[in-house]
Every structure is written in C-alpha cells, then in structure tokens.
Steps between C-alpha positions, in 0.01 A plus 500: 500500500876516507670820624879508495685666787766760430316669214312829472133488393249743349123530523494409128650159591848558363817401683843659497835361603785743559829422325754773572375818332238307302186297561344195340126545443248218462143403582401337827360149528161651583504699174585201282229291669242772429611530138491130421718348230739766369529479120696816409728758663576831330838621620658847484829572324834535677579864581128592513441747784196486727355726766349363820155360420562444128402178325821312414355179356178324405403150606226323307324188619209290386282710734628856464778741409668686782754778517807469722571832671830607649490647851844650439648731237786354305663388178469148358835325518374151416182319396421135559501384138412143604143626553462571128515127422371368833254748655363217715813530715313777684241241604746225580741702715399866535779585746773338290392670178534874510374711212740795494807628682504876564786724609350702784483877496417517873533193723319672790171435316535134599434601862141586397427145383370204699711218639377139480298513824325825407427367152344180639269710718416724201401204282296337777305826541412523131 
C-alpha cells in the first residue's frame, strides 16, 4: 500500500492536497485497491457547492460503486475531466489523479484530518 507524505487523509480513504485557498481531492491507493478496476467516474459540475460530509463524486469499478465524500465544505473550481475518458487513471496513479478541486470555506478543518503516518496506522488497524 502506497501512502504519499504531505497529504491529508480521511477515514473514508480520500486524500486532500492544499493549494492556496483550495484543495485537490482524490482517493487513496488503499481505496483504489479495494475497489478493483475503476470503469467510470461521475464528476460534479464546476461551481457546485458542497457541505462537509457530502458526496462529491461516484467511482464505479468492476466490483462495486463507491461515493467520494468531501471532508471539507467548498465550491468546485475544477474537475479532472481526464477521468471521464480514462477512469483507470485512479488505479494507475491515485495520487497523481485528483477527482475535484474545491475552494475551501474553512481551511482549519484540515487540522482534523490524518497525516500520512496516522493514515498508515489507521489502515493497518482496519
């Protein structure tokens, strides 16, 4: 299992990378390995607004469909359109292929998330 340093992680196996007043949101390597081959990603629209805990996207694989939840409130400023044609990018390089970029409402929420070391321990305990 690959865990990238410098990111924030959730108990739902999403990662976030801070970029100024926004964050990139994707799924962790552990999540993509549990899903299996990703065949479809349903993306939100730009300017969609989400509250903390909302589902922002859907990832479908040969095994299951899974919601991607945002641990932060924010507005979609960009979606990774490459995933529409190549959803398997989430399997190939989950930390290079974000799903959505959100403008943060409150950056202090990031302090409640796990860093790489805490996330590794969380996954090992599951």
